[in-house]
C-alpha positions as a LaTeX table, in Angstrom:
\begin{tabular}{lrrr}
\hline
Residue & $x$ (\AA) & $y$ (\AA) & $z$ (\AA) \\
\hline
Met1 & 168.53 & 51.70 & 103.31 \\
Ile2 & 171.74 & 50.89 & 105.50 \\
Glu3 & 173.17 & 53.68 & 103.24 \\
Thr4 & 170.67 & 56.38 & 104.50 \\
Ile5 & 171.10 & 54.96 & 108.04 \\
Asn6 & 174.97 & 55.40 & 107.47 \\
Ile7 & 174.84 & 58.67 & 106.30 \\
Leu8 & 172.51 & 59.96 & 109.26 \\
Leu9 & 174.73 & 58.16 & 111.65 \\
Ile10 & 177.71 & 60.20 & 110.28 \\
Leu11 & 175.95 & 63.49 & 110.18 \\
Phe12 & 174.42 & 62.93 & 113.74 \\
Ala13 & 178.33 & 62.31 & 114.92 \\
Leu14 & 179.63 & 65.49 & 112.85 \\
Val15 & 177.00 & 67.69 & 114.51 \\
Cys16 & 177.67 & 66.31 & 118.13 \\
Gly17 & 181.59 & 66.95 & 117.49 \\
Val18 & 181.20 & 70.47 & 115.81 \\
Ala19 & 178.66 & 71.38 & 119.05 \\
Ala20 & 181.15 & 69.88 & 121.26 \\
Val21 & 183.83 & 72.59 & 120.06 \\
Tyr22 & 181.34 & 75.46 & 119.90 \\
Val23 & 179.44 & 74.88 & 123.29 \\
Arg24 & 181.06 & 77.01 & 126.16 \\
Glu25 & 179.79 & 74.95 & 128.95 \\
Leu26 & 182.50 & 72.18 & 129.41 \\
Val27 & 180.13 & 69.33 & 131.03 \\
Ser28 & 177.81 & 69.88 & 128.09 \\
Ala29 & 181.00 & 69.50 & 125.70 \\
Thr30 & 181.85 & 66.35 & 127.53 \\
Phe31 & 178.31 & 64.83 & 127.18 \\
Leu32 & 178.03 & 65.80 & 123.39 \\
Leu33 & 181.65 & 63.71 & 122.78 \\
Gly34 & 179.91 & 61.12 & 124.65 \\
Ala35 & 177.13 & 61.37 & 121.96 \\
Tyr36 & 179.56 & 61.35 & 118.89 \\
Ser37 & 181.28 & 58.15 & 120.52 \\
Phe38 & 177.76 & 56.85 & 120.60 \\
Phe39 & 176.77 & 57.35 & 117.18 \\
Leu40 & 180.17 & 56.13 & 115.99 \\
Ala41 & 179.70 & 53.19 & 117.65 \\
Val42 & 176.10 & 52.29 & 116.35 \\
Leu43 & 177.86 & 53.29 & 112.70 \\
Trp44 & 180.23 & 50.58 & 113.28 \\
Ala45 & 177.96 & 48.08 & 114.53 \\
Val46 & 175.74 & 48.66 & 111.13 \\
Leu47 & 179.05 & 48.26 & 109.23 \\
Ala48 & 179.39 & 44.83 & 111.08 \\
Ala49 & 182.54 & 45.84 & 112.69 \\
Val50 & 181.13 & 44.92 & 115.98 \\
Asp51 & 184.78 & 44.69 & 117.84 \\
Val52 & 185.31 & 48.22 & 117.02 \\
Ala53 & 181.78 & 49.12 & 117.68 \\
Phe54 & 182.10 & 47.24 & 121.31 \\
Thr55 & 185.44 & 49.27 & 121.79 \\
Glu56 & 184.39 & 52.55 & 120.78 \\
Ala57 & 180.79 & 52.05 & 123.43 \\
Met58 & 183.25 & 50.92 & 126.11 \\
Val59 & 185.86 & 53.45 & 125.92 \\
Gly60 & 184.28 & 56.60 & 124.10 \\
Val61 & 180.72 & 56.45 & 125.50 \\
Gly62 & 181.73 & 54.89 & 128.76 \\
Ala63 & 184.93 & 55.55 & 130.23 \\
Ser64 & 185.77 & 58.86 & 128.78 \\
Thr65 & 182.51 & 60.28 & 129.46 \\
Ile66 & 182.94 & 58.91 & 133.02 \\
Phe67 & 186.72 & 60.23 & 133.55 \\
Leu68 & 186.04 & 63.62 & 131.87 \\
Val69 & 182.85 & 64.31 & 134.07 \\
Leu70 & 184.71 & 63.22 & 137.24 \\
Ala71 & 187.79 & 65.39 & 136.15 \\
Leu72 & 185.61 & 68.53 & 135.89 \\
Phe73 & 183.88 & 67.86 & 139.18 \\
Arg74 & 187.31 & 67.93 & 140.79 \\
Ser75 & 188.34 & 71.10 & 139.18 \\
Lys76 & 187.62 & 74.72 & 139.03 \\
His77 & 186.48 & 75.64 & 135.86 \\
Ser78 & 184.91 & 78.62 & 134.05 \\
Val79 & 184.50 & 80.24 & 130.56 \\
Ala80 & 185.47 & 83.59 & 129.53 \\
Pro81 & 183.89 & 84.83 & 126.12 \\
Gln82 & 186.43 & 84.83 & 123.12 \\
Pro83 & 185.78 & 86.93 & 120.20 \\
Val84 & 186.58 & 85.46 & 117.07 \\
Thr85 & 189.68 & 86.04 & 115.64 \\
Ala86 & 191.46 & 85.50 & 112.21 \\
Lys87 & 193.18 & 82.67 & 113.81 \\
His88 & 189.87 & 81.04 & 114.61 \\
Val89 & 188.70 & 81.39 & 110.79 \\
Phe90 & 192.06 & 80.36 & 109.15 \\
Ala91 & 191.69 & 77.17 & 111.56 \\
Phe92 & 188.06 & 76.54 & 110.52 \\
Phe93 & 188.81 & 76.84 & 107.00 \\
Leu94 & 191.96 & 74.47 & 107.42 \\
Ile95 & 190.10 & 71.81 & 108.75 \\
Ala96 & 187.02 & 71.89 & 106.40 \\
Gly97 & 189.63 & 71.86 & 103.39 \\
Leu98 & 191.30 & 68.74 & 105.35 \\
Gly99 & 187.70 & 67.09 & 105.48 \\
Leu100 & 187.06 & 67.69 & 102.07 \\
Leu101 & 190.19 & 66.07 & 101.15 \\
Phe102 & 189.39 & 63.47 & 103.10 \\
Phe103 & 185.81 & 63.18 & 101.65 \\
Trp104 & 187.68 & 63.25 & 97.82 \\
Gly105 & 190.26 & 60.37 & 99.02 \\
Ser106 & 187.76 & 58.22 & 99.90 \\
Ala107 & 185.97 & 58.11 & 96.92 \\
Asp108 & 188.64 & 55.79 & 95.40 \\
Leu109 & 187.74 & 53.29 & 98.68 \\
Pro110 & 185.93 & 50.17 & 97.73 \\
Phe111 & 182.54 & 49.76 & 98.43 \\
Leu112 & 181.68 & 47.78 & 101.33 \\
Gly113 & 181.69 & 43.91 & 101.23 \\
Asp114 & 183.05 & 44.40 & 97.40 \\
Ala115 & 184.66 & 40.51 & 96.67 \\
Leu116 & 186.94 & 42.62 & 94.18 \\
Ala117 & 188.53 & 44.70 & 96.79 \\
Pro118 & 192.17 & 44.16 & 97.44 \\
Ala119 & 191.73 & 42.99 & 100.67 \\
Asn120 & 189.65 & 40.36 & 99.62 \\
Leu121 & 191.89 & 39.31 & 96.77 \\
His122 & 195.22 & 39.25 & 98.30 \\
Val123 & 195.36 & 39.74 & 102.52 \\
Ser124 & 192.32 & 37.74 & 103.58 \\
Pro125 & 192.97 & 34.41 & 101.30 \\
Tyr126 & 196.88 & 34.67 & 102.50 \\
Tyr127 & 195.47 & 34.55 & 106.08 \\
Ile128 & 193.10 & 31.61 & 105.48 \\
Arg129 & 195.66 & 29.37 & 103.51 \\
His130 & 198.46 & 30.14 & 106.21 \\
Ala131 & 197.24 & 31.15 & 109.48 \\
Met132 & 197.54 & 27.60 & 110.82 \\
Glu133 & 200.75 & 26.93 & 109.33 \\
His134 & 202.46 & 30.40 & 111.05 \\
Ser135 & 200.89 & 30.33 & 114.06 \\
His136 & 199.86 & 27.11 & 115.12 \\
Thr137 & 196.49 & 28.54 & 116.36 \\
Pro138 & 193.33 & 26.91 & 115.28 \\
Asn139 & 191.29 & 30.30 & 115.86 \\
Met140 & 192.08 & 32.70 & 112.71 \\
Val141 & 190.86 & 35.83 & 114.67 \\
Thr142 & 193.43 & 34.96 & 116.98 \\
Ala143 & 196.07 & 34.39 & 114.53 \\
Val144 & 195.53 & 37.60 & 112.96 \\
Val145 & 194.95 & 39.84 & 116.10 \\
Val146 & 198.12 & 38.01 & 117.92 \\
Asp147 & 200.57 & 36.84 & 115.19 \\
Tyr148 & 200.18 & 38.75 & 112.17 \\
Arg149 & 199.26 & 41.83 & 113.77 \\
Gly150 & 200.81 & 41.49 & 117.04 \\
Phe151 & 202.87 & 44.58 & 117.10 \\
Asp152 & 200.02 & 46.65 & 116.20 \\
Thr153 & 198.11 & 45.09 & 118.96 \\
Leu154 & 200.76 & 45.72 & 121.37 \\
Ile155 & 200.58 & 49.61 & 120.85 \\
Glu156 & 197.15 & 49.72 & 120.80 \\
Ser157 & 197.29 & 47.88 & 124.56 \\
Val158 & 200.04 & 50.42 & 125.40 \\
Val159 & 197.68 & 53.33 & 124.35 \\
Ile160 & 195.10 & 52.01 & 126.69 \\
Phe161 & 197.17 & 51.48 & 129.37 \\
Thr162 & 198.62 & 54.72 & 129.42 \\
Ala163 & 195.43 & 56.56 & 129.22 \\
Gly164 & 194.62 & 54.50 & 132.04 \\
Val165 & 197.48 & 55.92 & 133.99 \\
Ala166 & 196.91 & 59.53 & 132.99 \\
Cys167 & 193.00 & 59.02 & 134.08 \\
Leu168 & 194.54 & 57.61 & 137.68 \\
Leu169 & 196.82 & 60.49 & 138.00 \\
Val170 & 194.15 & 63.12 & 137.16 \\
Met171 & 191.72 & 61.62 & 139.39 \\
Arg172 & 194.06 & 60.71 & 142.39 \\
Thr173 & 193.45 & 62.64 & 145.83 \\
Lys174 & 196.37 & 64.66 & 147.35 \\
Leu175 & 198.09 & 62.49 & 150.44 \\
\hline
\end{tabular}
C-alpha cells in the first residue's frame, strides 16, 4: 500500500515538473512548481522524513511560490512561441538518459527501514555510542546536526540566506 502511494506521489510530482517546463504561461508554471513541491513534501512525510517534508512545504510550496508570483506581477513578461529544434530534442533525450541513469543507480540502494543497510550498521551505532562523549550534548539529534554535520548545516544556512537576499533584491522598490 505504501509503495503504491509513493509511486503515485512520484508520478504526480513528475507530471507537475514536466508540465511546468512545457506550459507557456509563467503564472501557471509557478503554480505547477508549487504543486511539484507539495507532492514531494507529502512523499517525504510518508517516508517518515518529517523535517525534510516541513522544509519542502515551507520553502518549496510556500515561500518560493509566493516570491515567484510577486516577481511575476512586478515584471513585464510575454511568451513568444518557439519552434522545436534539434537542440530541444537533444536536451530532452539527455535529460531522459540521466533520469534512466538515476533509476538504474537507485536499484542498489537499500530498502526503506532495512536493518542491514550500511547506515544502520555503521553510522547510526557510532553516533549513538559517541554523541554524548564527543559533543557533550544530551540531545542526539542536535549532536548530529550541529556537531557531526555542522559544516553541512552551515552551508545549507548560507544557501537559504543567499536565496532570501536574492528575493529581497528582486522584490525591492526603486528609491
